[in-house]
C-alpha positions as CSV (number, residue, x, y, z in Angstrom):
1,M,0.0,0.0,0.0
2,P,1.5,3.4,-0.9
3,L,2.5,5.9,1.7
4,Q,3.0,9.6,1.3
5,K,6.6,10.7,1.1
6,R,6.2,14.3,2.3
7,R,3.7,16.2,4.4
8,M,1.2,18.3,2.4
9,G,1.4,21.9,3.5
10,P,-1.7,23.9,4.6
11,A,-1.6,26.3,1.6
12,R,-1.7,23.4,-0.8
13,I,-4.7,21.8,1.1
14,H,-6.6,25.1,1.1
15,R,-5.9,25.7,-2.6
16,R,-7.3,22.2,-3.5
17,R,-10.4,22.6,-1.3
18,S,-11.2,26.1,-2.6
19,A,-10.9,24.9,-6.2
20,W,-13.3,22.1,-5.4
21,M,-15.8,24.5,-3.8
22,R,-15.7,26.7,-6.9
23,G,-16.8,23.7,-9.0
24,A,-20.1,21.9,-9.1
25,A,-20.4,21.5,-5.4
26,S,-21.4,25.1,-4.9
27,H,-23.9,25.1,-7.8
28,P,-26.8,22.7,-7.0
29,Q,-28.7,21.2,-9.9
30,I,-32.2,22.6,-10.5
31,Q,-34.7,19.9,-11.3
32,T,-38.5,19.8,-11.8
33,C,-40.7,18.3,-9.2
34,S,-42.3,15.0,-10.4
35,N,-45.5,15.8,-8.4
36,C,-46.3,19.5,-9.1
37,G,-43.7,20.4,-11.8
38,S,-42.2,23.4,-10.0
39,A,-38.4,24.0,-9.9
40,K,-36.5,22.5,-6.9
41,A,-32.9,21.7,-5.9
42,G,-31.8,18.1,-6.4
43,H,-32.1,15.7,-3.4
44,R,-34.3,18.2,-1.5
45,V,-38.0,18.3,-0.6
46,C,-40.1,20.4,-2.9
47,Q,-41.1,23.6,-1.3
48,G,-44.2,23.9,-3.4
49,C,-46.0,20.6,-2.5
50,G,-43.8,19.0,0.2
51,Y,-43.1,15.8,-1.8
52,Y,-39.8,13.9,-2.1
53,G,-39.4,10.7,-4.0
54,G,-43.1,10.4,-4.7
55,K,-44.1,10.5,-1.0
56,E,-45.5,13.4,1.0
57,V,-42.8,14.4,3.6
58,I,-44.1,17.8,4.8
59,K,-47.8,18.1,5.5
60,D,-49.4,21.3,4.1
61,T,-50.6,23.5,7.1
62,A,-53.1,25.4,4.9
63,E,-55.4,22.3,4.7
């Protein structure tokens, strides 16, 4: 199993992490809800209807 030869400095670690954060991780994918058709972030509960994965997760308080 390979082992590291030198310790990685903090500047190099922070540079790598900041480059990763500037990528796709900081821009969530916008999808359409399968239940109501409104726009929502991926892997999140729909704010319009409260459904996630075809099941009601958040009950509507207006009813």
